[in-house]
C-alpha positions as a printed NumPy array, in Angstrom:
array([[-28.457,  65.831, 105.749],
       [-30.505,  68.465, 103.892],
       [-34.076,  68.625, 102.476],
       [-32.773,  68.74 ,  98.871],
       [-31.105,  65.307,  99.391],
       [-34.219,  63.502, 100.585],
       [-35.812,  60.82 ,  98.397],
       [-39.126,  58.876,  98.641],
       [-39.072,  55.75 , 100.862],
       [-35.841,  56.908, 102.444],
       [-35.224,  55.872, 106.011],
       [-32.6  ,  56.689, 108.663],
       [-33.052,  60.391, 108.011],
       [-31.202,  62.646, 110.499],
       [-32.003,  66.298, 109.865],
       [-32.469,  69.681, 111.596],
       [-35.264,  71.877, 110.211],
       [-37.293,  74.984, 111.083],
       [-41.09 ,  74.833, 111.542],
       [-42.483,  77.6  , 109.347],
       [-46.192,  76.63 , 109.334],
       [-48.465,  74.257, 111.25 ],
       [-51.947,  73.188, 110.235],
       [-54.86 ,  72.521, 112.646],
       [-54.552,  69.062, 114.208],
       [-57.094,  66.382, 113.289],
       [-58.262,  63.6  , 115.544],
       [-58.754,  60.092, 114.337],
       [-59.806,  56.69 , 115.597],
       [-58.295,  53.6  , 114.142],
       [-58.561,  50.06 , 115.456],
       [-60.273,  51.326, 118.59 ],
       [-57.413,  53.756, 119.412],
       [-57.703,  57.533, 119.111],
       [-54.89 ,  59.848, 118.082],
       [-53.941,  63.12 , 116.575],
       [-52.194,  64.05 , 113.363],
       [-51.12 ,  67.381, 111.95 ],
       [-49.069,  68.573, 108.944],
       [-46.424,  71.199, 109.296],
       [-44.211,  72.895, 106.73 ],
       [-40.49 ,  72.737, 107.487],
       [-37.487,  74.313, 105.786],
       [-33.744,  74.419, 105.814],
       [-31.29 ,  76.359, 103.683],
       [-31.886,  73.979, 100.702],
       [-35.689,  73.868, 100.482],
       [-38.994,  73.122, 102.277],
       [-41.324,  70.196, 102.626],
       [-44.186,  68.788, 104.699],
       [-43.624,  67.17 , 108.082],
       [-46.276,  64.802, 109.45 ],
       [-46.677,  65.149, 113.24 ],
       [-48.359,  62.296, 115.146],
       [-49.862,  62.246, 118.668],
       [-47.529,  63.735, 121.253],
       [-45.375,  65.403, 118.573],
       [-48.357,  67.501, 117.559],
       [-48.272,  69.488, 120.82 ],
       [-44.481,  69.443, 121.083],
       [-43.755,  71.861, 118.23 ],
       [-44.836,  75.36 , 117.305],
       [-44.108,  77.672, 114.382],
       [-40.658,  79.112, 114.878],
       [-39.157,  76.02 , 116.518],
       [-36.019,  74.365, 115.251],
       [-36.424,  70.592, 115.44 ],
       [-34.032,  67.635, 115.037],
       [-35.474,  64.485, 113.572],
       [-33.439,  61.344, 114.234],
       [-34.051,  58.1  , 112.287],
       [-36.923,  59.703, 110.352],
       [-38.613,  58.425, 107.241],
       [-39.708,  60.115, 103.919],
       [-43.075,  59.179, 102.411],
       [-44.575,  60.432,  99.164],
       [-48.207,  61.495,  99.105],
       [-49.885,  62.766,  95.872],
       [-46.438,  63.482,  94.435],
       [-45.261,  65.495,  97.44 ],
       [-42.514,  64.349,  99.798],
       [-43.445,  64.167, 103.473],
       [-41.022,  63.713, 106.311],
       [-42.031,  61.959, 109.547],
       [-40.292,  60.766, 112.706],
       [-42.192,  57.501, 112.193],
       [-42.563,  54.666, 114.608],
       [-38.894,  54.225, 115.259],
       [-37.651,  57.819, 115.001],
       [-37.49 ,  60.671, 117.368],
       [-38.466,  64.397, 117.085],
       [-36.866,  66.838, 119.451],
       [-37.157,  70.64 , 119.72 ],
       [-33.583,  71.995, 119.809],
       [-34.28 ,  75.715, 119.796],
       [-35.816,  78.579, 117.837],
       [-35.268,  79.067, 114.14 ],
       [-32.716,  81.723, 113.146],
       [-35.367,  83.914, 111.515],
       [-37.42 ,  83.983, 114.755],
       [-34.37 ,  84.611, 116.923],
       [-33.481,  87.703, 114.831],
       [-37.128,  88.902, 114.576],
       [-38.96 ,  88.234, 117.885],
       [-42.249,  89.607, 116.528],
       [-42.498,  86.703, 114.058],
       [-42.737,  84.333, 116.984],
       [-46.089,  85.64 , 118.086],
       [-49.166,  83.751, 116.986],
       [-51.127,  85.721, 114.484],
       [-54.771,  86.355, 115.104],
       [-57.2  ,  85.747, 112.304],
       [-57.775,  88.903, 110.386],
       [-61.25 ,  90.383, 110.699],
       [-62.949,  91.795, 107.673],
       [-63.424,  95.522, 108.108],
       [-66.703,  97.166, 107.367],
       [-66.709,  99.617, 104.514],
       [-66.88 , 103.212, 105.644],
       [-70.184, 104.964, 105.408],
       [-70.161, 107.668, 102.742],
       [-70.438, 111.164, 104.172],
       [-73.543, 111.875, 102.058],
       [-75.413, 108.808, 103.377],
       [-77.528, 110.974, 105.658],
       [-78.664, 110.274, 109.185],
       [-81.615, 107.983, 108.343],
       [-80.735, 104.743, 110.122],
       [-84.269, 103.476, 110.404],
       [-85.005,  99.811, 109.789],
       [-88.209,  98.472, 108.207],
       [-89.959,  95.417, 109.759],
       [-89.485,  93.628, 106.464],
       [-85.746,  94.004, 106.801],
       [-85.839,  92.429, 110.26 ],
       [-87.655,  89.356, 108.992],
       [-84.545,  88.317, 107.056],
       [-82.705,  87.851, 110.351]])
């Protein structure tokens, strides 16, 4: 089965996809039970879509993993298809995606980029004094 073949409200989905992005997990509490949910972006050779990860599956996968979903289900949310292993399905990590296997650097987690300070112009002079009024702003 391939992503391009998936339709809304489709069940019994058996597919192998690569995890290409993963959002920050969110915690929830429903009917007195707590849990975690997280969206990931998955792709295969035919396209890409969202994958909803619930509870234990959130910690099971990382960007660069190849996962097999057995007996999954396709939802539609705000016009966008979303795949999930659902209550009766199974999600299993079966390896690393081909793009990560051929490029090991892409498997490392990227650190948030820091904004660099602008360089001080050479003609700025050496006067680095601070007025008391300037300090009141902090």
